C-alpha positions as CSV (number, residue, x, y, z in Angstrom):
1,M,-22.7,34.0,-39.1
2,N,-24.5,37.1,-40.6
3,R,-23.7,38.6,-44.0
4,T,-21.5,41.3,-42.6
5,Q,-19.3,38.8,-40.7
6,F,-19.2,36.6,-43.8
7,A,-18.1,39.5,-46.0
8,D,-15.4,40.4,-43.5
9,E,-14.1,36.9,-43.4
10,A,-14.2,36.6,-47.2
11,S,-12.2,39.9,-47.5
12,E,-9.5,38.6,-45.1
13,Q,-9.0,35.5,-47.3
14,L,-8.3,37.5,-50.4
15,D,-4.8,38.3,-51.7
16,D,-3.8,42.0,-51.8
17,C,-4.7,42.4,-55.5
18,A,-8.2,40.9,-55.1
19,R,-8.7,42.9,-51.8
20,M,-8.0,46.1,-53.6
21,F,-10.4,45.3,-56.4
22,R,-13.1,44.3,-53.9
23,D,-12.7,47.6,-52.1
24,L,-12.8,49.5,-55.4
25,L,-16.0,47.8,-56.6
26,L,-17.6,48.1,-53.2
27,A,-17.1,51.9,-53.3
28,Y,-19.5,52.0,-56.3
29,A,-22.2,49.8,-54.8
30,R,-25.4,51.1,-53.4
31,G,-24.9,51.7,-49.7
32,Q,-21.3,50.3,-49.9
33,R,-22.7,46.8,-49.5
34,V,-22.8,43.9,-52.0
35,E,-25.3,41.2,-51.3
36,T,-26.7,41.0,-54.8
37,I,-24.8,41.6,-58.1
38,A,-26.4,42.0,-61.6
39,V,-24.0,41.1,-64.4
40,V,-25.7,42.3,-67.5
41,G,-24.5,41.1,-70.9
42,N,-25.2,42.9,-74.2
43,A,-27.5,40.3,-75.8
44,P,-31.0,41.4,-76.8
45,M,-33.7,40.7,-74.3
46,A,-37.5,40.9,-74.6
47,P,-39.4,43.4,-72.5
48,D,-39.8,42.2,-68.9
49,A,-40.5,44.7,-66.1
50,G,-39.6,42.1,-63.4
51,R,-36.2,41.5,-64.9
52,A,-35.5,45.2,-65.3
53,A,-36.5,45.8,-61.6
54,L,-34.3,43.0,-60.5
55,I,-31.3,44.4,-62.3
56,D,-31.9,48.0,-61.0
57,G,-32.6,46.7,-57.5
58,S,-29.3,44.9,-57.1
59,D,-26.6,46.3,-54.9
60,L,-24.1,46.4,-57.8
61,V,-24.9,46.6,-61.5
62,I,-22.2,45.7,-63.9
63,R,-22.7,46.1,-67.7
64,M,-20.6,44.9,-70.7
65,T,-19.3,46.6,-73.7
66,T,-22.0,47.5,-76.3
67,F,-24.9,47.5,-73.9
68,A,-28.4,49.0,-74.0
69,L,-30.5,50.8,-71.3
70,D,-34.2,51.3,-71.1
71,E,-35.5,54.4,-72.7
72,P,-38.2,56.4,-70.7
73,D,-40.9,55.7,-73.3
74,A,-40.1,52.0,-73.9
75,E,-41.2,48.8,-72.1
76,P,-38.7,47.9,-69.4
77,A,-36.3,45.2,-70.4
78,Y,-32.7,46.1,-69.5
79,G,-33.0,48.5,-66.5
80,H,-31.1,51.7,-66.5
81,R,-28.9,51.7,-63.4
82,T,-25.2,51.3,-64.2
83,D,-22.5,51.3,-61.5
84,I,-19.6,49.6,-63.4
85,V,-18.9,49.3,-67.1
86,V,-16.4,46.7,-68.4
87,V,-15.0,47.4,-71.9
88,H,-12.2,46.3,-74.1
89,R,-10.1,48.2,-76.6
90,G,-12.2,47.0,-79.6
91,V,-15.5,47.8,-78.1
92,V,-18.3,49.1,-80.4
93,V,-19.5,52.1,-78.5
94,S,-23.3,52.5,-78.0
95,P,-25.0,55.8,-76.9
96,Y,-25.0,54.3,-73.4
97,T,-21.4,53.2,-73.1
98,F,-20.1,56.5,-71.9
99,A,-23.3,58.2,-70.8
100,D,-22.9,59.8,-67.3
101,Y,-19.4,58.3,-67.3
102,T,-18.2,60.5,-64.4
103,S,-20.5,58.6,-62.0
104,R,-19.3,55.1,-63.0
105,L,-16.3,52.9,-62.6
106,Y,-14.7,51.7,-65.9
107,L,-12.8,48.5,-66.0
108,L,-10.8,47.5,-69.0
109,A,-10.6,43.8,-69.9
110,E,-7.5,43.2,-71.9
111,P,-6.5,39.5,-72.1
112,G,-4.8,40.2,-75.4
113,R,-2.1,42.2,-73.6
114,L,-0.7,38.9,-72.6
115,F,0.1,38.3,-76.2
116,W,-0.2,41.0,-78.9
117,E,-2.8,43.7,-78.0
118,P,-1.4,47.3,-78.0
119,E,-1.6,49.6,-75.0
120,T,-2.9,52.6,-77.0
121,L,-6.5,53.7,-76.3
122,P,-8.8,54.4,-79.2
123,D,-9.2,58.1,-80.3
124,W,-12.9,58.1,-79.2
125,W,-12.0,57.4,-75.5
126,P,-13.0,60.4,-73.3
127,A,-9.9,62.4,-72.6
128,D,-10.9,62.9,-68.9
129,L,-11.9,59.3,-68.2
130,G,-9.6,57.0,-66.4
131,F,-9.9,53.2,-66.2
132,V,-8.7,50.3,-64.2
133,P,-7.3,47.2,-66.0
134,I,-8.6,43.9,-64.8
135,P,-5.4,42.0,-63.8
136,N,-4.8,39.2,-66.2
137,R,-2.7,37.1,-63.8
138,R,-5.2,37.3,-61.0
139,F,-8.4,36.7,-63.0
140,V,-7.9,35.9,-66.7
141,L,-5.4,33.1,-66.4
142,P,-7.1,31.3,-63.5
143,L,-10.4,31.4,-65.4
144,S,-8.6,30.1,-68.5
145,R,-7.4,27.1,-66.4
146,L,-11.0,26.5,-65.3
147,L,-12.1,26.5,-68.9
148,G,-9.3,24.1,-69.9
149,L,-7.8,26.7,-72.2
150,S,-4.0,26.9,-72.9
151,A,-2.4,30.3,-72.9
152,D,-0.1,29.0,-75.6
153,E,-3.1,29.0,-78.0
154,H,-3.8,32.7,-77.4
155,V,-7.4,32.0,-76.3
156,W,-9.4,33.4,-73.4
157,A,-13.0,33.9,-72.0
158,T,-15.5,36.4,-73.2
159,T,-15.9,39.5,-71.1
160,G,-19.2,38.4,-69.5
161,T,-17.8,35.1,-68.3
162,L,-14.7,36.9,-67.0
163,V,-16.8,39.4,-65.0
164,T,-19.0,36.7,-63.6
165,Y,-15.9,34.8,-62.4
166,M,-14.4,38.0,-61.0
167,C,-17.5,38.7,-59.0
168,Q,-17.6,35.2,-57.5
169,E,-13.9,35.6,-56.5
170,L,-14.4,39.0,-54.9
171,F,-17.8,38.6,-53.4
172,P,-18.3,34.9,-52.6
173,E,-21.0,35.8,-50.1
174,A,-23.1,37.7,-52.7
175,R,-25.9,36.4,-55.0
176,V,-24.6,36.8,-58.6
177,R,-27.3,37.2,-61.2
178,L,-26.2,36.9,-64.8
179,T,-28.5,38.1,-67.6
180,G,-28.3,39.2,-71.2
181,V,-26.1,36.3,-72.3
182,S,-26.6,33.8,-75.1
183,I,-23.6,31.5,-74.7
184,I,-25.2,28.9,-72.4
185,E,-28.1,28.1,-74.8
186,R,-26.2,28.8,-78.0
187,P,-22.6,27.7,-77.8
188,D,-22.6,27.0,-81.6
189,Q,-23.3,30.6,-82.6
190,T,-20.8,32.3,-84.8
191,D,-22.2,35.8,-84.3
192,F,-23.1,37.8,-81.1
193,E,-26.3,39.8,-81.5
194,H,-26.2,43.0,-79.5
195,A,-29.0,44.8,-77.7
196,W,-27.8,47.9,-79.5
197,G,-26.3,48.0,-83.0
198,S,-25.3,45.3,-85.4
199,K,-24.2,41.8,-84.5
200,V,-20.5,41.0,-84.4
201,G,-18.6,37.8,-85.2
202,V,-17.4,35.5,-82.5
203,T,-13.6,36.0,-82.7
204,A,-11.1,33.2,-82.9
205,E,-9.8,33.5,-79.3
206,H,-13.1,32.3,-77.7
207,R,-14.2,28.8,-77.0
208,L,-18.0,29.1,-76.4
209,H,-18.6,25.4,-75.6
210,A,-16.2,25.5,-72.7
211,E,-17.8,28.7,-71.4
212,S,-21.3,27.2,-71.8
213,R,-20.3,24.2,-69.7
214,L,-18.7,26.2,-67.0
215,L,-21.5,28.7,-66.7
216,S,-24.0,25.8,-66.6
217,T,-22.0,24.2,-63.8
218,W,-22.0,27.4,-61.8
219,R,-25.7,27.7,-62.3
220,D,-26.5,24.1,-61.4
221,S,-24.4,24.3,-58.2
222,G,-26.1,27.6,-57.1
223,R,-23.0,29.7,-57.5
224,I,-24.8,32.0,-59.9
225,E,-28.4,32.6,-61.1
226,I,-29.3,32.9,-64.7
227,I,-32.0,35.5,-65.3
228,Q,-33.8,35.1,-68.7
């Protein structure tokens, strides 16, 4: 079975919600195909031209919240291509978050809407920019079950782990490459350092040890690749 046939079969097995999301993300992919996906977190990364080229060469590049991009006069580290941006209502905006926003798809991760999070967008949100919420019942709650988290405790996964799970669900035939994350090696951290801006505290709704174990299992089984 070739990749095209595998993709068609994978799409047929999705429910209506997931199929809609798959088609939406596919529309922003290079050449409307998804064989490789780069999920780029916002952790600082040392210069590495090979990593930057691998990110930019992926069929679909998804970046998280307060991310950084390579500047023309800097050594390559993060790449610069951005097809999809995943944010939440409390995001700290970097100069790159809304740059060239009319050419990108913006997804809104809002697990807190299951409990207490308000619907109102921040004042700094571009007035002419729409967004698509990531469905909590289709992606957030199943991931919480995989992590062994109870919805009664008002806990959920970080955005990077959520997006990694979503990509596996929507494109099981694709190679998912995860980079710019620190959770796997540092589940005890109490602050997240960002590639741009100041570090932020790990909030009470996250359980990094559970995420570290799950991401490690996905890596060891070959479901994802971790790019340092």
